[in-house]
N, C-alpha and C positions, 0 to 999 in steps of 0.2 A: 347295794350299788351294782349297776349292770356291768358285767365284765366287758372290757374292750380289748380286742386283739387287732393289731394293725398289719396290713399286708403291703408289701412292695411288689408292684405288678408291672411288668414291662409292656409298654404300649397299650393298645386297646384291641380286645378280641372277645374274651368270654368273662370279663370282669363282672358282668351282671349275674354270674353265679353266686357272688357273695351276698348281695341283697336277697336273693332267693333263700340262701341258708339262714340269713337273719330272720326272714319271715317264718321259716319252718321252725327254728329254735325259739324265737319269740322273746328271749331274754338276754341277748348278747348284742354287742355293737361291733361291727366288722369294717372299719374304715379302710379304704384302699387308696394308696398313694401311687400314682403312675410314675414309673421311672423311665429314663431316657432310653430309647431304642434307635440308635443311629441307622441301623439297617435291619429290616425284618427278614431274617433268613435263618432257617435251621441248618446252619453251616458252622463248623467249629470256630473259625476265626470271628465270625459275627457274634456267636454266643459268648465267647470269652470277653468281648467288648460289652455286651449286654449285662454281664455279671461282674463287670469291673468294680474295683473298690471305690473309685471316684463316683461312679453312678449310684452305687448302693448307699454310700455314706450320705450323699445329699438327700436321698429319699428317707433314710433312717432318721436324719435330723428333723425332718418334717414330722415323722411319727412321734418323736420325742415331744414335740410341741402339742401333739394331740393327746398326750398323757395316756398312752396305751399301756396295758399290763404285759404285753408280749408282742414280738414282731416276727413275721415270717417272710422270707424272700420267696415269693410265690411264682417260682419259675423252675421247672424241673431241669430242662436242658441247660439253662443258664447257671445251674449249680453242679450237676453231676459231670459236666464237661471239664470241670477243674480237677476231677479226681477226688478221692476220699479226703486226703489231707488238705487239698486246696479248697474244697467245699467247707471243711471245718473252719479253716482260716477265714473264709468269706463270712460265715455266720458269726464268728468272733468280732469281725469288723462291724457288722450290722448291730450286734448287741452293744458294742462300745459306743457307737454313734447314737443309737436309740435310747440307751440307758436302761434297757430291760432285757430279760432273757429272749433269745432269738433262735431261729432254726430256718430251714429251707424245705422246699417241697421234696427234694431228694431224700433228706433225712426223715421227713415225715412218712414217706413210703416205707422206709426200713422200720421205723418205730411202730407204724400201724400193722405191718406184717408180723412183727414180733408180738404185739399185743394180741393178735388173733391166733398166734401159734403156727403161722404159715411159714413153711420153708421151701416149698416148691410152687413156682408160679408160671403162668403164661403172661407174656407182655404183648399188648396190642398197642403199638406205638404209631403215631401219625408221622414221625420223623423219617428222613432218609436213613438208609441202612447203617451208615457209618456212625451216625449220631445215636441211633437206637442201640447199637452194640456197646457204646460207652455206658448207657444206662444199665445194660446187663452186667457189665464189668463192675459197676458201682454196687449193684445188688450182690454180686458174687463176693465182693470184699466183705459184705456183712453176713455171709453164710447163707444167702438165699439163692437157691438154684433156679435158673430160668430154663424150664423144660421146653418152651416154645417161644420164639421171638419173631414178631411180625413188624415190618416197617411199611407204612403206607406211602412214604416218599413225598410227603407234602413239604414244600420249601418254606412257605410263609405262615406265620401265626394268623394273619388276616384270613387266609383261605381256610385254615382249620376252624376258625370261629364261625364260618358259614355252614358247617355241617349240622343237619337237623336230627331230630329224634330217631327216625327210622334208619338213617344212615349210620348213626352212632350205634344203635342196637345191633344192626346187621354186621357192622365191622367188628365189634367186640365179640359177638357170638361166633362169628366165623373163625376167630383166632383164639378160641379156647383150646384146651388140650386135656384129654382124660386124666393125665397124670398131674395136672395142676390143681392145687388146693384153692387157688384164687387167681383172678385175672387182674393185672395191673394196667392202667391206662394213663400213661405219663405225659400229659400236656395240659398246662393250665389255660392254654388257648382254646381248649375243646369244651364246649358246653356238655355237662353230664349230670349235675346235681339234681335237676328236676326229674331225672329218669333213673335214678339209682335203684329204686325198688323194682322198676321194670326190667332193668339189666339183670339184677340178681334172680328175679323170677324166671327169666328166660334161660339163664345159665345154670341155675340151681346151686350156686356157690357164691362166696363173697366176691365183689368187684370193688377194687380200690381205684379211685380216680384222683387226679391231681388237685383240683380245687377242694374236693371232699377231705383228703388227707391233710391238706394245708390248714384248713379250719380246725380239724380235730387236733392237730399238732399245736396250733396256737392256743387253743383252749386248755390243752394239757399243760403247756408251759405257764399259762396265766394262773391256773389253779394249783399247780404243783402236783397234780394227780390226773389220772385218766378221767375224761369227762363222764358225767353220769349218763345212763342210758337214755337215748332219745329215739323216737320213731321217725321214719320218713327220709332217712339219710343212709340207708343200707346197714349191713351187718356191723360195720365198724362203729357206728354211733349207737347201735342197739346193744352192743356188748359192753357192759360195765366192768369195773375192776374185778379180777378173779385171782385172789391171792396176791402174791407179790408182783408188782408191775415189772415188765421186761425192762432191762437197762436202757437208758437213753443212748442212742447210737453215737452221738457226738462225744459224750462223756466216756463211753466204753472204749472209744477209739484211742483214748489217751491212757488207758489202764495198762 
């Protein structure tokens, strides 16, 4: 049976990354349910609304009807803005409504970095500075040091979704840091998955992007283990299990 992982995605911007990943992997189903976005703004109050329990539970109930094996809240800023404990409670609500294991893009970044053994990162964020700093704080809570943090200052997801290949490559490359073991690009509104190998070739190190880690996390939850190695989606998907898997970020937070 083809594994199916469901994604809750706010509004419309770069959701076409998911069918791209479906085509690359060839043997998974990645249905996307669009959740309500009352205001498209990378602003803390708007993001708290985007990730509200009422909004996510409605989408999660739709995923339950699709009989997915796992669910992911595919919004980085709409999860880390709640803080570590708030983001964990958010995921618990999604899991309860969907009836399957769940996670979010913020926790996906942490689990992906741990899987690759990465503890020092550069962050190339499309967000305004105050929002980007909250992502750095979320990573710090997980023991991941941000050695360089860049904020592009784009307010809307719609604008982020218009950035093309050259712009994305130039932006990420310009915000690498020699002390970073990987570069994290935290916005599911940004198209990246078709260019992951290009990004890593240019930087010479792993690049973790929001839609990429969201799918990896969903497949990990659905299978109960790290996904098997696959080409075409960067180092994260190319690296299979190596000994004991790193602890799940959400479970570890409760230990």
